[in-house]
Structures are given as C-alpha cells and as structure tokens.
N, C-alpha and C positions, 0 to 999 in steps of 0.2 A: 566411556558408553559408545557402541558402534550401531550404527546404521545396519538398516535390511541386506548391504552391500558388503558390511566389513568394514565401511571406513568411519573414522572419528565422528561422533555427532555433534554437529557445529550448533552453535547459539542460534543461528539465522541459515534458512534455506536460502541457498544462491540464487541470485538475481535471474542468472540464464536457467535456473529451474522452475520459473513461470512462467504460463501461457495465459492467455486468454480463452484458449481454444479448450475443448474436452479430452484432449488426447496431447501428448509430448514425443513428437518425432523422435525415434530412436528408443524408445521407452515403451515397457508395457507396466499398466498400475497392479501393484498385487494388492493394497491394500487401499482402502476408502478410509480416513480419518474424521472427516466431516468438516463442518465450514470453520473458519478461521477468520479473523479481523484484525485491525489494527484502527484505532479510533484515535482521533485530534481534534482538539476543542479549541478554536482561537479565537481571538478578539483583535480587531484593530487598534493601534493606540491613537490617540486623540490626533496627537501630529502628524501620522501616516493620513488619516481619514482626511485632514485639513489640505495635506500636500496632493492627494489624489483626487479631491473636490477641485483644486484651483487647476489641475491639470485636465480636468473634464472639459474645461474653458476653451482651451486650444484643443482639444481632441487628440486622437492618436493611442497608441498603446499606454496603459497606466502601469509604469513599470513597478511601482511600488504595492500594485494588489497583484501584478502577475508574479512577481519573487514571493510574496507572502503565500499565494495559492500553491506555487510549486514546492516551495519548503514545505507546507502543509501536506501536500499530497506524497512526498517524500518521506515524510517523518509516517504518516499513515501506513506506507507501504513496507517501511524498515519494521513497524511493530509487527504486522500482519506476517512478515519471514519470521521473525521472532516467535511471536503465537505458533506457528505452524511447526517449526523447528522444538519448541516446548512438547507437541504433540507427537513427535516422534516423526514426522513427515520428512522426504528430503525434496519435495515438489508440491507446486502448488498448481491446479487448472483452474480453468474458468473464474480468473482474476478480474474485479471490477473495482470502480469507485462509485461513491455516492456524497452528495453534498447536501446539508441542510441548515438553514438559519435559525438558530435555536432562541433569537432573540436579535435585537438591532446591531448589528458591528460584532456578535457572534456568531460562527460557522463551526459546525463539525464537520468532519472529514473522514470518511468509511473506506477503508481498502478492505477489500473480501474476497475470498475464494474457497475453493476446496482443497483441504490437506490432503495428500496421496503418498503413499511409499512407491517408488517405482523401480525398476531393474530394468539393465540395457536387456534391448532385444538379441 
C-alpha cells in the first residue's frame, strides 16, 4: 500500500513528521483524518516506590520516577504514531500529552494529535 505521495506506507508516522503546531513547514495538508491517540497505563512497582520514597528524603531528581515517566511517554507517543499510520496518515499536527492518575500508583499517559495527509509544497 502506498501513501498519497507514492511512498510505501509505514506502520508508523515518522517522528520528524509530528508537530505541536497546526502546520508542518514545507508541507500542505491535503486531508484531515481526525484525532489519533496512544494510551499507556502504568503502575509503579513496590520496590520502585520504596526506593523513590527514600530518595525524597535526600531531595533532588528522583531518577526512578523520571525514567518511568520518560519511558511511558515514549510508549504512548509510539502508539500514537502507529495509530496515525493505520489511519493512512503521513503526519500528525497539534500533538499533545496528558496524564491522569487512575488510582494510587497507577497512571494513564495519553499522547494525542490530529492525523493528516500532507504533500510537499
């Protein structure tokens, strides 16, 4: 299957074709495919929570949580790229993140944006 400009369709939209803006420099939007998202729900392990709790006593960057947050955002972003490609998009505009606590120690991270088909100007 090929995209609108004749390239073989990927299973992921390339990361460089994602923007938080509403336009993509050098491209024109030819079709809006709607909202796409990537959702990840993660929980902290008991050991990680204890380690991070002890780290709060001395202060500073709590790397256990920082790494968990970064990995969760990466996974949500990758799922959004895959969802967009599955819809036939070759770019995503207005990309955003959101996070919610579902219960103590369980967090949902959502990456979302608008899937579009673009062509070079």
